[in-house]
Every structure is written in structure tokens, then in C-alpha cells.
N, C-alpha and C positions, 0 to 999 in steps of 0.2 A: 631705138628703143624698144623694137621687137625681141630683138638677141638679148638682153638687158634681162630681160624679164625671162626667155628660157633659158640664162645661167642662173638666173635670182628663184628657178623656179623648185620646188624639193620635190617636185612632181619624175620626174628625172630620176635626177639622182636615188629614189625611193626604187625605180627600175631596174637599176643600175645594180642597186646595191642586193636587191632580192633576187637578180639572174648570180650573182656572184656568191650568195649564197648558197641558192641551190642549186649551183656546179660544183663549190667548195664542197656539200655531204655527198653530192655523187659521187667524187670522185676519189671518199673518203670511204663510201660504199665501198668503191668498187675497190678499192684498196685491202680491205677490209676480206671480203671475198677472196681478190687473187691471196694475201698472206697465209691466211685459214684453206684452202680451197685446196692450194696449190699440194701442201704433202699429204694432201687427203689424196689427191688423183695419184702421185707422184703410187703413194701406199698401194694404192687400185694395182697399175699398173706394176709395181711389183710384186704382188701378190696375186694377178693372172701370169708371168713372164713365171716366177714356180710353179705352177700350177702346170704349165704347158713344158717345162722342162721335167715336169715330175713324170707326163704323161709320155714325153720322150724313151724314160727311160724303162714305164711298164711295156713302151712295144718294143725295147730291144730285150726286154727278157724274154716277151712271146717268142722275139722271132733269133733269138739263141737256142728257143730251145728247140728247135729243128737240128741245130748241132748236140744238143746231148740228146738227144731222138737216134742218131744215124738220120735223119731223112732230108739231108743237108747240106752239103760238102760247104759251103760259103752262103753267109748270108751279111747284109748290111740295115745300116737304119740312119734316117737322116733326123735333122735337129737343129734347132736357130739358137745362137751359145747365150745373144740377150747379152753381153756384155758380161760377163762368165769363161772362167775357161776350164777343160775338159783334158782330161790326159789318161791316160793309161800308166799303171801304175802301181805302188806297195809290197807290202814286204810279210804280207798274209799267210799262212802253213795251215797245215791240216795235218791232226795227226791222232791216227787211230787204231786202238788195239781192240780184240775182240780174242775173249777166252776162248775156245775147242775143247772139246775133247781128251784133243793131245798137244793139249799145253794152249801159251797164249799169239798169236799172228801181231801181226804189226806191221802199220802202213803210213808212209809221211810224205806229204806229195810239198809245192810250194804251188798257193792261186794268184794270188796278185788280184785286180780292178780295173772298172774302168770309172772316176771317179768326176762328177762336177760340181766347181764351188762357185757356188750365186751368196752376193750378200754375203751373209751368214752364216747360208748353211750349203750342205756337201748333198750328194748322190752318190749312190756306187752302186753298179752291179757285180755284184763277185758269188763265186761261186755259186750259178742258177739262180741269185736271190738281188731283190731294191733297196735297199735305205736307207735311209735317210738322218741326218743327222746334224742338229742343231748348233750354236756358238756354245750351250751350256754344255754340250756333249750330250744332250739327250739325244736317242737313238728310235727311229719305232724300224716296224716294218713293211716298204708298201708295196713288194711283190713277194711272196713264197716262193724258198725256193726248193728246188728237187728231190729234197731229203724220202721215202719210204717207207712202213713198218707197218707190219702185218704179221698173223699169227706164224706164217712160216716160212718171211722173208723179210731181210731189209735192203734199201737201194741204197747207196750213199754217193751222194756227184760230188766229182773231185776235175772242177772245168781250170784250167793252166793259163792266164792268157800270158803272152809273149808280145815287147812292145816298147819305148819306152817314151812315142810319142807325147806332143803336149802340143793343143790349141786355146789359144782366148782370142775375144773380142763379137762381135755381132753376128759375125757372118751365121751363114747357114754349113757345118760339114755333115761328112756322111762315116758314120766307123764302119770299118769293113772290117769280117771275120769267115780265115779260111782255117777250117778243120783241116786238124794234123792226124797223126795215130790213133786210132780210139783204142783202148784195152780194157780188161772187163778181169777186178781178183775178186775170183773169194776163197771166204773162211766159210767150210764147215761143221754143220754141229757147234752151233754156236748157243752157249747161254748166257755171254755177258756181253755191254758195247762199250768203252768211255773212246767220247772222241774230245782230247782236246783241240778247240781253234785261233789260233792268235791272230784277230783284226783291228781295225781302229772301228768298229761298229759290229766287236762285242757283250755291248750290251740288247743289239736289237739280238743278234743271234744265242744270247741267255735264250731271253724271254720264246723264241719260237722253239727253240731246247722242248726246251718247261712246258709251254706251251699245245704245241701241234704236235709235238713229238712223244712227252709224257716224258723223260726224259729228267733225273737229278741234275740241279746243276751248283756250281759254283765257278765267282767269278773273280776274275783278276783285275787290280783297275792299276795294278803294279803294270804290267806285263803288258797292257792291253788284250786278257785272254779269258779263254771260256773253259771248262772242263766239264762237258756235259759224261754222264754213264746210266744207264736202265741193265736191270738184271733178269734171275727169275726167265728168262729166255728156253721157250719150248727147242731146245736143239733147233734153231733152225738159221738160213744159212742168208749169210753178208755179201752183196755183191755188190761191189766196189769198183764204182762206174769214173776210168782218170781219159780226158777229154782233151787234150791239148791245141788250143789253139791262136792264131794269129794274125795281131790285131793291127789294123793303119787308120788310121783320122785323115781325112778328106777332104780340102775345102774344094 
């Protein structure tokens, strides 16, 4: 008799339905939070990883400046890949023409770079500067190269990298640079200088030459190059610092 009353009672059914309803609402809320929140969390992680990579390249630039200055025979820098790829690659080169009192003086060398690709972005250390490019080709300078222009002289770095290694994954790697035989080429009594630089990051180079050095620039998107020119120089001396380096990537 009591069992029959309990089975016919609507109170127990109401409690069970209420519990199921609350549980269902909680599950739906959790699902919505997970579905909408996970991409946001992933985006935050990607941004943090990209910033860490960017800072690693800034550290690389600061460290490899010692090779440019000639104060260290070798330098190395560590960085975490975060599911990206780093490589020693490229076909960039620089062509320099100085107009002197004795006529034009020419100098041309290959450069190459250390580059890392993470998602749709890429960063490169090329000729003492750090450059970043997004998937649309927009390029910005992260760390400025070591060009110098004063009233009586101009310093142009030419840093060559040899090596063809590449590593991808999530591990911590070390990039080691060993400096080779340096040389300095001097062009004296220079009244104008033109620089043609071929690089996948030519747009960043163009803004650097124009904004930082004060040169007139022309971009060639078809050949991925920039032409930079400065005239009316007061018979200055141009110093071209050639620094060859052998690079290796170690895990």
C-alpha cells in the first residue's frame, strides 16, 4: 500500500525532473563555455608563443652584434620552437655603389638569413636586423640593423651566413654562430651611395632606409628588392664591414 502511494506520488517525480533539468542546464553551460572559450585560450597561447619567439630573435640580434663588433669569435642563443620550423636559408644579397672623386666603386655580396615560421608569421635575422612578416606580406622591423650615417662617414654591414640546416618541432634548440675572416672595404671621398637589397623582407628594409637613414627608396615587388639612394654627401668615407659566419642548429 505504501509502495503504491510512493509510485503514484508526483513529489518524487518533480524532484527527479528538477534535478535532470538543472543538470542539463549545467552541462549546456559547460559546453558553451568550452566551445567558446577554447579558441580564446588557444589564441592567447599562440600570441604568447609568438611573443616568446620574437624576444628570442631580439636576443639573437643582441648576441650576434658581438660578431659584428668583432668582440667575440662565436656566439649562441637558445630558443623554443613551439611547433614551428627554424632554418638557415635564403638568397638575399646586397649591392652597393659609391660615387667617389675617382668614379663609381661597386661591392656586392650574398647575405642569407636565419628564419623561423610560426603559424602564418615568419621572423628573420638578416644582415644584423630582425624582421617580421605576416601571411599578407606586411613586414615590420623588430630590431634595427647596424647601418650608421654621420656627417663624415657611413658604415654598411654585410653579414653572410653559411649553413643549410633546418629543424621543426617543439623542442628547445641552440643556434651557434662562428665568425670567419672579417674584412673592411673603404670607399673614400663619396658624394652619393646607392644600395640595392634583394630580400623577402624588402618592404621592412625599404621603410628602414627611408625612415632611419633618410634615403630615397623604390620598391620592386616582382623581384622582392628595394633600391635606396642618398646624394649630396660631403665627400664622406664609406666603410663596408664584411662579416662571414658559419651557422649550425643544435638540439
